[in-house]
Steps between C-alpha positions, in 0.01 A plus 500: 500500500277774361362443150348758266279367221431696181186365333392587147129425440223575255210262572328272755481723810405212731796293383738792552361565848537133585867512398560812710328342799716189468837683486418768758675505835670724754821488297338560161432805283283466188502748210228452239478641147168454320499557123326828423310325219314298763157649562329607821359150541858384551650796683222592742485167688881499528520857629213446741636175643854635543405839643669539835674162478834527680810475279301468175529787251348567159749638248411775255335332202598506134390310189671170425480334159633150448859525380551868584690674781203505738598195705855631548363843591283344772804320642702822495224688682513235770880523522487879518237481777719262703823698462372856522259433787755281675266205533646249741581182308782254443355342186280624214288250305316573174166321452188525286142482618484146360792369708464312828750374757561125519711528815391646833594855596739360760668273244534789255662720765731217606608440139586863440677526836716202400577664162526859618777589252343348187285649222249267333406558137497275194762616251688407183711698252346626178475406222332172598412228250144433618400869495382630165809622310690460824289770664710777348222679305334561837796723588640622172174622343268776621174373650203731548142454620225712350164435657632169624617399152862389478711661225856392419743729319677414277267225389630150568676381186367149562149618405537698174230585252267717711695826506327818394695802376531646853632171638751469217625854567531431874693180431750696290540792742520325840823327607472122483621451856467675834790435741418431865606800714830466680622242248336233717465145379127420484351222711150357498287282723172485688328817611504432875766524768587504870774753581679617811461850634856573388423399140181706491684807629774443241244480218326814621827693514617389154166589342505845665851563370438352155150595376603398146472135604131534587432708186660229287282226650180695444544399135590133567253219438404305816764691699417335834683190370821698431510822705602369843713211374714733290553740788583234758724281283712801402526626858766460769261265684465261204674219692213506751235428237347150506342375177165416661182705540365269775177452306312186397349549154377272224551599135313336213661477157477830316311679779579865574406470866510226767220248524231552764576268792228272634432225751683248280820701556493469879750213526753690287442816703563305818838371380617823334796683651330827403361743753222623274301373202319657207261529355168438670154599388213450744261529207653179361592310817448658841531179699873468435567802726293342779706183468826695505384674819405170664777270375801726450458811713 
């Protein structure tokens, strides 16, 4: 069971390198994308430490802003690398630099070998009640980033009263809705997945044949929570998709990102069915990773 990991990172070089060291093995390939906004103090230690490391590759860098297409683009670069360079792998797993395994490498390989015809990604149809306005403005409006600033066109009708003359003109001219290419039903979910080689090759082929799909999602808000779900759940392999991202995460009320896991979470990590957990921050609690290594791995 060969596994390829695509890791999207932007900070904490030592934490990223620790993750890579933990998941490395003879049957592992690691592809790393580091946000181009990260400075030399981030990139240089990573590049230096990974130079010449077998089966670890740095992907071409681009800028990622929160909520834009950057995270999806990093995933697609990893997929393209795997398919076009014929990287040997049976399973492709998407991680961030703040993830960490909570099962051993052997247990992870055994799990995927036992589920060799299943795709793992959280998913649900849109609109969804607990997403703002069902999540549809993310898709139906145009979303742009200028200097990292998010701009939505037309302006969300739920927040009137701040339109200037240009915004009012744009709201009148632009269509109120953008249909998803291919008349696909939209699906949302978490931004992380574990897919078979067959699914990754299918995605790569569809995106090569249908560039309009990628162009559409470049103007979607937080597209990593919709892009892959919508493709997979409208595909011939949809019956293979399991509604589970195999991650242990903790969400606080109203938070836009998972809580940082700490030593107090160790018991829950130990009993989780997940293979991986996020997110960790060694600047907040470094000891939890030592305990995971000792107690779980």
